[in-house]
C-alpha positions in Angstrom: 42.7 -115.5 -62.8 46.4 -115.3 -61.0 46.7 -111.7 -61.2 51.1 -110.7 -62.4 49.9 -108.4 -64.9 47.8 -105.2 -64.2 46.7 -102.8 -66.8 46.1 -99.3 -66.5 44.3 -97.7 -70.0 43.5 -93.8 -71.1 42.0 -91.9 -74.3 41.9 -88.3 -74.4 40.9 -85.8 -77.7 41.6 -81.9 -78.2 38.7 -81.8 -80.1 36.8 -84.6 -81.0 37.3 -86.0 -83.3 40.8 -84.0 -83.2 44.5 -85.0 -82.3 44.4 -87.9 -80.3 46.8 -89.4 -77.7 46.6 -92.5 -75.3 48.4 -94.1 -73.6 49.2 -97.3 -71.1 50.9 -98.3 -67.3 51.5 -102.1 -67.6 52.5 -103.6 -64.5 54.2 -107.1 -63.9 56.2 -108.1 -60.6 59.6 -107.3 -62.7 58.5 -103.7 -64.3 57.1 -101.5 -65.0 56.8 -100.2 -68.4 54.3 -96.9 -70.1 53.5 -96.6 -73.2 52.3 -93.9 -75.6 51.5 -93.0 -78.9 49.3 -90.1 -81.2 47.0 -90.1 -83.7 46.2 -86.3 -85.8 42.6 -87.5 -86.5 40.4 -89.8 -84.2 38.0 -89.5 -81.7 38.2 -89.9 -77.7 36.2 -93.4 -77.9 38.8 -94.5 -80.8 41.8 -93.7 -78.5 40.0 -95.9 -75.6 40.3 -98.7 -77.2 44.0 -98.3 -79.1 44.9 -97.7 -76.2 44.0 -101.3 -74.8 44.3 -102.9 -77.7 48.6 -101.4 -77.2 49.9 -103.3 -74.8 47.8 -106.4 -75.2 49.4 -106.0 -78.1 52.9 -106.5 -76.2 52.3 -110.0 -74.5 53.0 -112.7 -77.2 51.8 -115.1 -75.1 48.6 -116.3 -73.2 48.6 -114.2 -70.4 46.5 -113.3 -67.7 45.2 -109.1 -67.2 43.2 -107.3 -65.3 42.8 -104.3 -67.4 41.5 -100.6 -65.6 39.9 -98.3 -67.8 37.7 -95.3 -67.2 35.9 -95.8 -71.2 32.0 -96.3 -69.9 32.1 -97.1 -74.0 35.3 -99.1 -73.3 33.7 -102.0 -71.4 30.1 -102.1 -72.3 31.8 -102.4 -76.0 33.5 -105.9 -74.6 32.0 -106.9 -71.7 28.1 -106.4 -73.2 27.8 -105.4 -76.5 30.5 -107.5 -78.8 29.0 -111.5 -78.3 25.4 -109.0 -80.6 27.0 -106.6 -82.8 29.7 -110.3 -83.8 25.5 -112.4 -84.3 24.5 -109.4 -86.0 27.2 -108.9 -88.9 28.6 -106.0 -86.7 25.5 -104.5 -86.9 23.7 -102.2 -83.5 20.3 -103.4 -81.9 19.0 -100.1 -84.1 20.7 -101.8 -88.3 23.4 -99.8 -87.8 27.1 -100.3 -88.4 28.9 -100.4 -85.0 31.6 -97.4 -84.8 34.6 -98.3 -84.4 34.6 -101.7 -85.7 38.5 -102.0 -87.2 39.1 -101.6 -82.9 36.6 -103.4 -81.9 37.7 -106.4 -83.7 41.1 -106.6 -82.7 40.5 -106.1 -79.3 37.9 -109.0 -79.6 40.9 -111.3 -80.8 43.2 -110.0 -77.9 40.4 -110.5 -75.4 39.9 -114.0 -76.9 43.6 -114.7 -76.6 43.9 -113.8 -73.3 42.5 -114.5 -70.1 41.4 -110.4 -69.4 39.8 -109.6 -66.2 37.9 -106.0 -66.7 37.6 -103.3 -64.6 36.2 -99.4 -64.6 37.4 -96.7 -62.2 36.0 -93.4 -62.3 38.5 -90.6 -64.1 40.1 -87.9 -62.4 39.7 -89.6 -59.3 43.1 -90.1 -57.4 44.0 -93.5 -59.0 47.0 -93.7 -59.9 47.1 -95.7 -62.9 44.7 -93.6 -64.6 46.3 -90.4 -63.5 49.3 -92.4 -64.5 47.6 -93.3 -67.7 45.6 -89.8 -68.7 49.0 -88.2 -68.5 50.7 -90.3 -71.2 47.6 -90.1 -73.8 48.2 -86.1 -73.4 52.1 -86.4 -73.5 51.2 -87.8 -76.7 48.8 -85.4 -77.5 51.7 -83.4 -76.6 54.9 -84.5 -78.3 52.6 -85.8 -81.9 54.4 -89.2 -80.8 54.3 -93.5 -79.6 57.1 -93.6 -77.2 57.7 -97.4 -75.2 59.3 -96.0 -71.8 
């Protein structure tokens, strides 16, 4: 994979559920773009997925992308669980409805559209991209807004 695009994503929530924010840092050879957004009543897991969705939606053409997330929920979902969920009509192995199915369907579509390498990074461990994504997610909550910077 040509490592042209690197994305760091993170979600945050004040209360769970509660006010939430997501942040994404998108780096390529030409630029660094930062995105963030806010939801009034949400969960941390939803914000983690939304961060990846919003970042991936910035690319209209098929792209080679490396994503770094500190969410094991997102990593396990996209790498390990999603194919069985789809085979089982979006049910878990316990026959329960998959939580956040609306977002999983979108991230699945985007994952199939692009050539993505998913990587997990430990949160709050000094990784500059992850720290910036976390800062953006928290900024979104404090500003209660969505923005590209």
